[in-house]
C-alpha positions in Angstrom: 54.9 -24.9 63.7 56.8 -24.0 66.9 56.1 -24.4 70.6 55.5 -21.0 72.1 54.5 -21.7 75.6 54.2 -24.6 78.1 51.4 -24.2 80.7 50.9 -26.5 83.7 47.9 -26.9 85.9 47.2 -28.7 89.2 44.5 -28.6 91.8 44.9 -28.5 95.6 41.8 -30.7 96.0 43.3 -33.4 93.7 47.0 -33.0 94.6 48.3 -36.0 92.5 46.9 -34.9 89.2 49.0 -32.8 86.9 48.2 -31.4 83.4 50.4 -29.8 80.8 49.2 -27.7 77.8 51.7 -27.1 75.0 50.9 -24.0 73.0 52.0 -23.4 69.4 52.2 -20.5 67.1 49.4 -21.9 64.9 47.0 -21.8 67.8 46.9 -25.5 68.5 47.1 -26.5 72.1 48.1 -30.1 73.1 47.0 -31.6 76.4 48.9 -34.1 78.5 48.6 -35.5 82.0 50.5 -37.5 84.6 49.9 -38.5 88.2 51.7 -38.4 91.6 54.0 -35.7 92.8 52.4 -32.9 90.8 54.4 -30.1 92.3 57.7 -32.0 91.7 56.7 -32.7 88.1 55.7 -29.0 87.7 59.1 -27.9 88.9 60.9 -30.2 86.5 58.8 -29.2 83.5 59.5 -25.6 83.9 63.2 -25.8 85.0 64.4 -28.6 82.7 61.9 -29.7 80.0 60.5 -26.3 78.9 64.0 -24.9 77.8 64.4 -28.1 75.7 61.1 -27.6 74.0 60.3 -23.9 73.5 60.7 -22.7 70.0 61.0 -26.3 68.8 58.8 -28.2 66.3 56.1 -30.1 68.3 55.8 -32.7 65.5 59.2 -34.0 66.1 57.7 -36.3 68.7 60.2 -39.2 68.5 63.2 -36.8 68.8 61.6 -35.1 71.9 60.7 -38.5 73.4 64.3 -39.7 73.0 65.8 -36.5 74.5 63.4 -36.5 77.5 63.4 -40.3 78.2 66.9 -41.3 77.3 68.8 -38.2 78.4 71.3 -38.2 81.3 68.5 -38.6 83.9 65.2 -40.4 84.0 65.5 -43.5 81.9 64.4 -46.9 83.1 62.4 -45.5 86.0 59.0 -44.0 86.6 60.3 -41.0 88.6 59.7 -37.3 88.0 61.6 -37.1 84.8 59.7 -39.9 83.2 56.3 -38.7 84.4 57.0 -35.3 83.0 58.2 -36.8 79.7 55.0 -38.9 79.6 52.7 -36.0 80.0 54.6 -34.0 77.3 54.5 -36.9 74.9 50.8 -37.2 75.2 50.4 -33.5 74.6 52.6 -33.7 71.5 50.5 -36.5 70.0 47.4 -34.4 70.7 49.0 -31.5 68.7 49.8 -34.0 65.9 46.2 -35.2 65.7 44.8 -31.7 65.7 47.3 -30.6 63.0 46.3 -33.6 60.8 42.5 -33.3 61.7 42.6 -37.0 62.8 42.1 -38.8 66.1 45.3 -40.2 67.5 44.2 -43.8 66.9 44.2 -43.1 63.2 47.8 -41.7 63.4 48.8 -44.9 65.2 47.8 -46.9 62.2 44.0 -47.0 62.4 41.5 -49.1 64.3 42.3 -52.7 65.1 39.1 -52.9 67.2 35.7 -51.4 66.5 35.3 -50.8 70.3 37.3 -51.7 73.4 36.1 -53.9 76.2 36.2 -52.2 79.6 36.7 -53.6 83.0 35.7 -51.8 86.2 38.3 -51.2 88.9 36.2 -51.2 92.0 37.5 -48.1 93.6 35.5 -45.4 95.4 35.8 -41.7 94.6 38.2 -41.3 97.6 40.7 -43.9 96.3 44.0 -42.1 95.3 42.5 -38.7 94.7 39.6 -38.0 97.1 36.1 -36.6 96.2 32.5 -37.6 96.6 30.2 -39.9 94.7 26.5 -40.6 94.4 25.9 -44.4 94.1 24.0 -46.8 96.3 24.8 -50.5 96.2 23.6 -53.2 98.6 20.7 -54.0 100.9 20.0 -53.9 104.6 23.0 -53.6 106.8 25.4 -53.6 103.8 23.8 -50.7 102.1 26.3 -48.1 100.9 24.6 -44.8 100.7 25.4 -41.3 99.4 28.5 -42.6 97.7 29.5 -44.2 94.5 31.9 -46.5 96.4 32.5 -49.8 94.7 35.5 -50.2 97.1 33.2 -50.5 100.1 30.9 -52.6 98.1 33.4 -55.3 97.1 34.1 -55.9 100.8 30.6 -55.7 102.1 28.4 -56.9 99.3 30.5 -58.2 96.5 27.7 -60.3 95.1 25.4 -57.3 94.6 28.3 -55.3 93.2 29.0 -57.9 90.6 25.3 -58.0 89.6 25.2 -54.2 89.3 28.2 -54.2 87.0 26.7 -57.0 84.8 23.5 -54.9 84.5 25.6 -52.0 83.2 27.2 -54.3 80.6 30.6 -54.9 82.3 32.1 -58.4 81.8 35.1 -57.9 84.1 35.9 -56.3 87.5 39.0 -55.9 89.6 39.2 -56.0 93.4 41.9 -56.1 96.1 40.5 -57.6 99.4 43.9 -58.8 100.6 45.6 -55.4 100.8 44.2 -54.7 104.3 46.2 -57.6 105.8 49.6 -56.5 104.4 50.5 -53.7 106.9 50.6 -55.9 110.0 53.7 -57.8 108.7 54.9 -55.4 106.0 53.8 -58.0 103.5 56.1 -60.7 104.9 53.3 -63.1 105.8 49.6 -63.7 105.7 47.7 -66.1 107.9 45.3 -68.8 106.8 42.4 -67.0 108.5 43.3 -63.7 106.7 43.4 -65.6 103.4 40.0 -67.0 104.1 38.6 -63.6 104.8 40.2 -62.2 101.6 38.6 -64.9 99.6 35.1 -64.1 100.8 34.3 -61.5 98.0 35.4 -64.0 95.3 33.2 -66.7 96.9 30.2 -64.3 96.9 30.8 -63.2 93.3 31.1 -66.8 92.0 28.1 -68.0 94.0 25.9 -65.1 92.8 26.8 -64.8 89.2 29.0 -67.7 88.3 31.2 -67.0 85.3 29.1 -64.2 84.0 31.9 -61.8 85.0 35.7 -62.1 85.0 37.3 -61.1 88.3 40.9 -59.7 88.5 42.8 -59.7 91.8 45.1 -56.7 92.4 47.8 -57.3 95.0 49.5 -53.9 94.6 53.0 -55.3 95.1 52.4 -55.5 98.8 53.7 -59.1 99.4 56.9 -61.0 99.3 57.1 -64.2 97.2 55.9 -66.8 99.8 53.0 -64.7 101.0 51.9 -63.9 97.4 52.1 -67.7 96.6 50.0 -68.5 99.6 47.3 -66.2 98.4 47.4 -67.3 94.8 47.2 -71.0 95.6 43.9 -70.5 97.5 42.6 -68.0 95.0 43.1 -70.3 92.1 39.8 -72.1 93.0 37.8 -69.0 92.0 39.4 -68.7 88.5 40.8 -65.2 88.6 41.3 -63.7 85.2 44.7 -62.5 86.5 46.6 -61.7 89.6 48.1 -58.3 89.2 51.5 -57.1 90.7 51.8 -59.8 93.3 55.3 -58.7 94.4 57.6 -55.7 93.8 57.7 -55.8 90.0 61.4 -55.3 89.6 62.2 -58.9 90.8 61.9 -60.6 87.4 63.2 -64.0 88.5 61.0 -64.1 91.6 58.0 -63.0 89.5 58.8 -65.7 87.0 59.0 -68.3 89.8 55.7 -67.0 91.2 54.0 -67.4 87.8 55.2 -71.0 87.4 54.3 -72.1 91.0 51.1 -70.3 91.5 49.0 -71.7 88.7 47.3 -68.3 88.1 47.8 -65.8 85.2 50.0 -62.9 86.1 49.5 -59.2 85.0 52.2 -56.5 85.3 52.8 -53.7 85.6 51.5 -50.2 85.8 54.5 -49.3 88.0 57.2 -50.0 85.3 58.6 -47.6 82.8 60.3 -47.7 79.4 60.6 -50.6 76.9 63.8 -51.9 78.3 62.2 -52.7 81.7 59.3 -54.5 79.9 61.8 -56.3 77.7 63.3 -57.8 80.8 59.9 -58.7 82.2 58.9 -60.5 79.0 62.3 -62.1 78.5 62.0 -63.6 82.0 58.6 -65.1 81.0 57.2 -63.5 84.1 53.8 -62.3 83.0 50.8 -63.4 81.0 49.3 -59.9 80.5 51.2 -56.6 80.1 49.7 -53.6 81.9 51.2 -50.2 81.2 50.4 -46.7 82.4 50.9 -44.1 79.7 51.5 -41.4 82.2 54.3 -43.3 83.9 55.9 -45.5 81.2 56.9 -42.7 78.8 53.7 -41.6 77.1 52.1 -42.8 73.9 55.4 -43.1 72.0 56.9 -45.5 74.5 53.7 -47.3 75.3 53.3 -48.1 71.6 56.8 -49.7 71.5 56.0 -51.6 74.7 52.8 -52.9 73.1 54.6 -54.0 70.0 57.2 -55.8 72.2 54.5 -57.6 74.1 52.9 -58.6 70.8 56.2 -60.2 69.7 56.0 -62.3 72.8 52.3 -63.1 72.1 51.1 -61.3 75.2 48.0 -59.1 75.4 48.1 -55.6 76.7 45.6 -53.8 79.0 46.4 -50.1 79.6 46.0 -48.9 83.2 43.9 -46.0 84.3 43.0 -45.3 87.9 44.4 -41.8 87.8 43.0 -39.2 85.4 40.7 -38.6 82.4 43.4 -37.5 79.9 45.4 -40.7 80.4 42.2 -42.7 80.0 41.5 -41.1 76.7 45.1 -41.5 75.5 45.1 -45.1 76.5 41.9 -45.8 74.6 43.4 -44.4 71.5 46.5 -46.6 71.9 44.4 -49.7 72.7 42.1 -49.2 69.7 45.1 -49.2 67.4 46.9 -52.1 69.1 46.1 -55.6 67.8 46.9 -57.2 71.1 44.9 -54.9 73.4 42.1 -56.8 75.2 40.9 -54.4 77.9 40.8 -50.8 79.0 40.6 -50.2 82.7 38.0 -47.7 83.9 36.7 -46.6 87.3 33.0 -46.0 87.0 33.1 -43.9 90.2 35.5 -41.5 88.5 33.7 -41.5 85.1 30.5 -40.6 86.9 32.2 -38.3 89.4 35.1 -35.9 89.4 36.3 -36.7 85.8 33.3 -34.8 84.5 34.4 -31.7 86.2 37.9 -31.7 84.7 37.6 -32.1 81.0 35.3 -31.2 78.1 34.8 -34.7 76.9 35.1 -38.2 78.3 35.2 -41.6 76.4 31.8 -42.9 75.5 31.0 -46.2 77.2 28.0 -48.3 76.1 27.1 -51.6 77.6 30.6 -52.1 79.0 32.4 -51.2 75.8 34.4 -48.0 75.0 33.7 -46.5 71.6 36.4 -44.9 69.4 36.8 -41.1 69.8 36.1 -39.3 66.6 37.5 -35.8 67.3 41.0 -34.8 66.2 43.8 -35.5 68.6 42.8 -36.7 72.0 39.3 -35.2 71.5 39.2 -33.4 74.8 40.5 -30.3 76.6 40.6 -29.0 80.1 37.4 -27.5 81.4 37.3 -23.7 81.7 35.3 -24.1 84.8 38.0 -26.2 86.4 40.6 -23.6 85.5 38.5 -21.0 87.4 38.5 -22.9 90.6 40.1 -21.2 93.6 42.3 -24.2 94.2 43.7 -24.2 90.7 47.4 -23.4 90.3 48.8 -22.6 86.9 52.3 -21.8 85.7 53.6 -20.8 82.2 56.9 -20.8 80.5 57.2 -18.9 77.3 59.8 -18.5 74.6 
């Protein structure tokens, strides 16, 4: 089998999303995806990556991963080169699965879990990518209408949001009520009154549903060490499942100090790439939970190695997805085949919104659990209707 063409797709309306389809002379087409800087990734794919791949065997996945990730440029960072390599790697695994008539999780060693627990990231459809939704949560003055906007809900009616998630079978949710206070000081300080306001959603959730749902707190790396500690020490009372990315996640010693002093579990980090960076994170004893984004860390090949490394340190993994449907599906395959995977992130606003317009198949979620895909490869392809949209831009490199 040989690679005959590399086709890329992006949408003006969703400018961060980027897809790659790798065509072969046997008619198999592999699908990959990454997120942020779609035009820059597109340029790199066609100018640098395509010449490396065309007329090559797509099943030499490890060799391609090493060449793209550990070449002269791109390693140890989540920049354009790594994002392109990540999308390509996912597509190559999709080809492998289709060629073997097996889902990717089987090729990774088979199921370690009969299903995967999901947690809902409480974003609205406009978070990161834009779009519209159709969900109503809340009562009276806090009613959120004509949108499926959990992000508004966690600020205005977090108690009812938690109850709505429980009713759908979710046992965990993630919110970020402190972010709004960071711009005033550039994350250098947070006042006592701001901390108190940021804690209000946690108080509402615990008062309304008690411990029926786990609550994660995302800090998006917006704070310095002292400010993040000030938040965490007050947040501890509400028993967060984890505090995610409290500081810039390249400060391993500062992060390790935060973990020891804060008294809360630490999760990190979707923003990091390659196993060597995660090795440093784990060696510093800086996290309790390892989060990785398959579209930023190096694809399935590198994510699998990071997961194994985390397992050696007895740390669970929880793949990230607040980006696109292909990465969600690839992450599910990885998590199902990883003994130390405990959660898969989902955004129900995306699953019930624009994700449906992009691909032919989405993961099946029942009562808060994601079921194993059964189709060969990823089990999805890009929607033909999406490709016919007037804002769709495609580019092809051929051998």
